[in-house]
C-alpha positions, 0 to 999 in steps of 0.5 A, spaced: 518 420 514 521 426 516 517 429 511 510 427 514 511 428 520 512 436 518 506 437 515 502 432 520 505 437 525 504 443 521 496 441 519 495 440 526 498 446 527 495 450 523 487 446 526 489 448 533 491 456 530 484 456 526 481 454 533 483 459 538 482 464 534 475 464 530 469 464 533 465 458 535 459 460 531 465 460 524 469 454 527 464 448 523 465 452 516 472 453 518 473 445 519 470 444 512 475 448 509 481 446 512 479 438 511 478 439 504 484 443 503 488 440 507 493 436 502 495 441 499 494 448 504 501 442 507 505 442 501 504 449 500 506 451 507 513 448 507 514 451 500 513 457 502 519 457 507 523 454 503 523 456 496 523 463 493 523 466 487 528 472 488 534 470 493 534 477 498 541 475 500 543 477 492 542 484 492 538 490 496 531 490 496 530 496 493 533 492 486 530 486 486 523 489 488 522 496 484 521 498 477 528 497 472 526 501 467 524 508 472 528 511 476 522 514 480 521 517 487 515 517 490 513 521 496 508 520 501 505 526 505 500 525 511 498 532 514 494 532 520 490 538 519 486 543 525 478 541 524 477 549 523 482 550 518 481 544 513 477 548 508 482 554 509 488 549 508 485 545 501 484 553 497 492 555 498 493 547 496 488 548 490 492 553 488 498 551 488 500 545 488 497 545 481 501 550 479 507 546 482 506 540 478 504 544 471 512 547 472 517 543 468 522 546 471 521 542 476 522 534 475 516 532 479 509 530 478 502 530 483 500 524 482 494 525 487 492 529 493 486 527 498 482 529 504 480 523 508 474 520 509 474 514 513 480 513 517 484 517 520 479 525 521 481 532 519 487 528 514 490 529 507 494 526 503 498 527 496 502 523 492 508 526 489 512 522 484 520 525 481 522 523 476 530 521 477 529 518 484 533 523 488 537 528 484 531 530 482 527 530 488 534 534 491 533 539 484 525 541 487 526 542 494 532 546 492 528 551 488 522 551 492 527 555 497 527 559 491 519 559 490 517 565 494 510 563 492 511 557 496 515 559 501 509 563 504 504 558 503 507 554 507 508 559 512 500 559 512 499 552 512 504 550 518 498 554 521 493 550 519 496 544 522 497 539 527 502 535 524 505 531 518 509 526 516 512 524 509 515 518 507 520 515 501 517 511 496 519 506 491 513 503 487 513 494 486 516 491 479 509 488 479 504 494 480 500 498 475 504 505 474 499 510 477 496 515 472 491 521 472 484 518 471 476 521 471 472 520 475 468 520 480 471 515 485 474 514 492 480 512 493 482 507 498 490 507 501 491 499 504 497 500 509 500 495 511 506 494 516 510 489 515 515 484 520 521 486 517 525 481 513 519 479 511 518 484 504 521 478 499 515 473 502 512 480 501 513 481 493 512 474 491 506 473 494 503 480 492 507 479 484 501 473 483 496 477 487 495 482 482 493 479 477 487 477 480 484 485 482 485 488 474 478 486 471 475 492 474 481 497 473 481 499 481 489 496 481 492 504 482 499 503 485 503 499 490 508 502 493 514 500 499 518 504 503 525 507 503 524 512 508 521 514 514 516 508 517 521 503 515 518 495 511 512 500 510 507 498 503 501 501 500 496 499 496 492 505 492 486 503 489 480 506 487 472 504 486 466 508 483 463 507 491 464 504 497 459 497 494 462 497 488 468 496 493 465 491 496 462 487 490 469 487 487 472 485 494 468 479 494 468 478 487 475 477 488 474 471 493 470 467 487 477 466 483 481 461 483 487 462 487 486 468 491 484 465 497 491 461 498 495 468 496 490 472 502 492 466 507 500 468 506 499 474 506 495 476 512 493 470 517 500 466 515 505 466 521 512 465 519 516 461 524 511 463 530 510 471 527 506 474 523 508 477 517 503 483 518 504 487 523 499 492 523 495 494 517 490 500 515 484 502 511 483 509 509 477 511 505 479 518 500 476 523 496 480 527 492 481 535 491 478 537 485 485 540 482 488 532 484 490 528 477 487 522 480 479 524 480 
């Protein structure tokens, strides 16, 4: 009896939320959608509250969600460049960064380097991988302090920047390993600020959702932050062009199960607090020397 009451309340709450949030023109479609999937939604919604595939109390999130077979650490850099300096900035980056990437004495790899096309303008984005985790990062930083060419590069770069920030990331165990690819492609970096304490829920849902997005080889990598802005998730996608992106994303909605996973990761509200607090999409163009083309 109690379970039936709880399900009824959950259904009423969900219907009320949709009615308040949706434009009037969409309400008939939403009412049809809610009624047709009402019973399965009720059961799935309740299960999502009380059933977890991973118990977050047994270990740190990083140990539960990251790949066990690697000890890779990633660094994501955002550089906001003075508009008049972007061409010069790209030039010195393409001269210096590949040398570090190719030097076997540095246990690091340049995964990709881009300029933002749509999103925050006059911005450069760099993604590095450190093979060996934090010790590798420390080793690279110590060696770069002795690299005269890099020190000159950093000094010249500082005169071209308005601001910069970085994050240290781990890769999700269920995502693709970022590997070089030929182009031409555009890249989309989708960034999600999660509510603290919900990383496990996100990982559980996307471990299933990623299989819906593999047909076009668009999935490049998925990461979550360890240092910097915390509870950040980044998904990196590659597309031939903007129309291909639109077609692939629309096609996912015709696959059974995709809409439910999007419902939980994007629209679900747990205990009156959204799972996602903020989200952002950047469309990026790779530089000529980027391993991801």
